[in-house]
C-alpha positions in Angstrom: 106.0 214.4 126.8 105.3 211.0 125.1 104.6 208.5 128.0 104.9 205.6 125.6 108.7 206.4 124.9 111.5 205.3 127.4 112.5 209.0 127.6 109.4 210.4 128.6 108.3 207.6 131.0 111.8 208.3 132.6 111.2 212.0 133.1 107.8 211.3 134.9 109.5 208.3 137.2 112.2 210.8 138.2 109.5 213.3 138.9 107.1 211.2 140.9 110.3 209.7 142.8 110.1 213.0 144.8 106.5 214.1 144.2 104.2 214.3 147.0 100.9 213.8 145.2 100.3 212.5 141.7 96.7 213.0 139.7 95.9 211.0 136.6 92.6 211.4 134.8 93.2 208.5 132.2 90.5 206.1 131.4 90.5 203.0 133.6 93.5 200.9 132.7 95.5 203.2 130.8 97.6 204.2 133.6 98.5 200.6 133.9 99.1 200.3 130.2 101.7 203.3 130.5 103.3 201.8 133.6 101.8 204.6 135.9 99.6 202.3 137.7 99.2 202.4 141.7 101.5 199.4 141.8 104.2 200.6 140.0 104.1 204.4 141.2 104.0 203.2 144.5 107.2 201.2 144.1 108.8 204.4 142.8 107.7 206.4 145.8 105.9 204.5 148.6 104.8 207.9 150.2 103.0 209.3 147.1 99.3 210.1 147.3 97.9 208.9 144.2 94.8 210.2 142.9 93.0 208.3 139.9 90.1 210.0 138.3 87.9 207.9 135.8 84.8 208.8 134.2 83.1 205.3 134.8 84.8 203.9 137.6 87.2 200.9 137.3 84.5 198.2 137.4 81.5 197.9 135.7 80.3 197.7 131.9 81.5 201.2 130.8 84.7 200.9 132.8 86.9 200.9 129.6 85.3 203.7 128.1 86.7 207.2 128.3 84.8 210.4 129.6 84.2 214.0 128.7 82.4 216.8 130.0 79.4 217.1 127.4 78.9 213.0 127.9 79.1 213.4 131.8 76.6 216.2 131.3 74.2 214.0 129.5 74.8 211.0 131.7 74.1 213.2 135.0 71.0 215.0 133.4 72.4 218.5 133.4 71.6 218.6 129.8 68.0 217.7 130.2 67.4 220.8 132.4 69.4 223.2 130.3 68.5 225.1 127.1 65.3 226.0 125.4 62.3 224.0 124.3 64.0 223.3 120.8 66.2 221.6 120.8 65.4 220.0 124.1 68.8 219.5 125.5 71.8 221.8 125.6 75.4 221.6 126.9 76.2 224.0 129.8 79.0 226.1 128.2 81.3 225.8 131.3 82.9 222.4 131.7 81.2 222.1 135.4 81.6 218.6 135.5 85.4 218.6 134.8 85.6 221.3 137.1 83.7 219.8 139.9 85.7 216.5 139.6 88.9 218.2 139.8 87.6 220.1 142.9 86.7 216.8 144.6 89.9 215.3 143.6 91.7 217.8 145.7 89.3 218.1 148.6 91.7 216.6 151.1 95.1 218.9 150.7 96.0 217.6 154.2 96.7 214.0 153.0 100.5 214.8 152.5 100.9 216.3 155.7 98.7 213.8 157.6 101.0 211.3 155.8 104.0 212.9 157.3 102.5 213.2 160.7 101.3 209.9 161.2 102.6 207.6 158.7 99.2 206.7 157.2 98.3 206.8 153.6 94.2 206.8 153.2 93.2 204.5 150.3 89.7 204.8 148.8 88.7 201.8 147.5 87.4 201.6 143.6 83.7 202.1 143.5 81.8 200.1 141.3 79.4 202.2 139.1 76.5 201.0 137.0 75.6 204.6 135.0 72.0 204.8 134.8 70.1 206.7 131.8 69.3 209.9 132.1 65.9 210.6 133.4 65.7 207.1 135.4 65.3 206.9 139.0 67.4 205.3 141.1 64.8 204.2 143.5 
């Protein structure tokens, strides 16, 4: 479905109007460009639980960059401890970062039920992140 076309956006908007949860993993700002940012989606369905997953958060020097599993494995240092002596680094063949991110994103499946019971929707504020070079200590 082409979200840049009126027809595609219309289909998604109809679905969002009756959905409980919306999860998107576009680069920061892309959902807003497509008319699917939190403010617009909340207008369509104020009870919707909105989950946005980005590679580098929504603030900071890398916020506009897309992310994908091998890149995140390199940034996180996983590649530096995997593989053989030559070449020094190797990608973990399973997309562990993507799978782990997805699991963390859905770790609170009770949000729709809590919303229905209390009327409260918890919102996590965007976290600023400044990625460090692999191998550098944060201390």
